[in-house]
N, C-alpha and C positions, 0 to 999 in steps of 0.2 A: 145393094143397089144404091146408086147415087142419083142426084138430080139430072145429071147428064145422060143417064141411061133412059130417061123418059122420052117419049115422042114429043115433038114441039108443042102441040096443043095442050097436052097434059102438063108439060113443064111450065107453060105460061100460067095455067090455072093454079098450080102448086105455088109458084112464085107470088101470084096474087094473094093467095091465102097467107103466105108468109108475111107479105107487106101489111095485110089487114091486122094480123096479130102483132106485128112490130109497131105499127103506127097508131092503130086504134085500140089495140089490146084485146080485140075480140073478133071472131069470124063465125059465120054459120053457113049452112047450105044455101040459104036464100041469096047471100052475097054472090055466090058462084052462079046460081041460076039466073039472077038478074043481069049480071055483068057479061056472062058468056052465052046465055040462052041455051043452057044444057038442061037435061032432065035431072030430077031429084036423085035418081039412081046413079047417074054419072057423078053428081056432086058428092054423093056418099063415097064413091070409089076414090075420088080425088082427095077427100079428107083422110081416108084410110091410108092412102099413099103418103100424104103429108105427115101423118102421125108416125109412119115408119121411118121417114127421113129426118124428122125434127130432132135436133140435139137435145132439146128439153121440150117434150111434148106438152101442149096446153091441157088445162083441166076442162072438163065438160060441166057446164052449169045447166041442169035440167029445167030450172025456172026460166032462165033467159033463152033456153034452147040454143046455146052458142058455146063455142070453145073460147076460153079465157086464157090469155097469156099469163104464165107464171112470172113472178118477180124477177127470176133469173133467166127469162126468155133469151134465146140466142137465135138470130136469124140464120136461115139456110145460106144466105148470100155472104155471110161473114167468112173471110178467108181462113 
């Protein structure tokens, strides 16, 4: 599966997650819920999709309840 295989709405949410991890270094379900007004269940599905697509998947921090980009993070949008 590639990012281009996703439907438009999910692709936009996955790109948003990628940008959060690239620029802020962290992302969580609340980011998706607030930005796109989706359910927690849909946010979980989008994170699972992102984790499958990510060249270097982020680590989950249970204290922060967020995914944290690794030092060698690679964006999905990098050619």
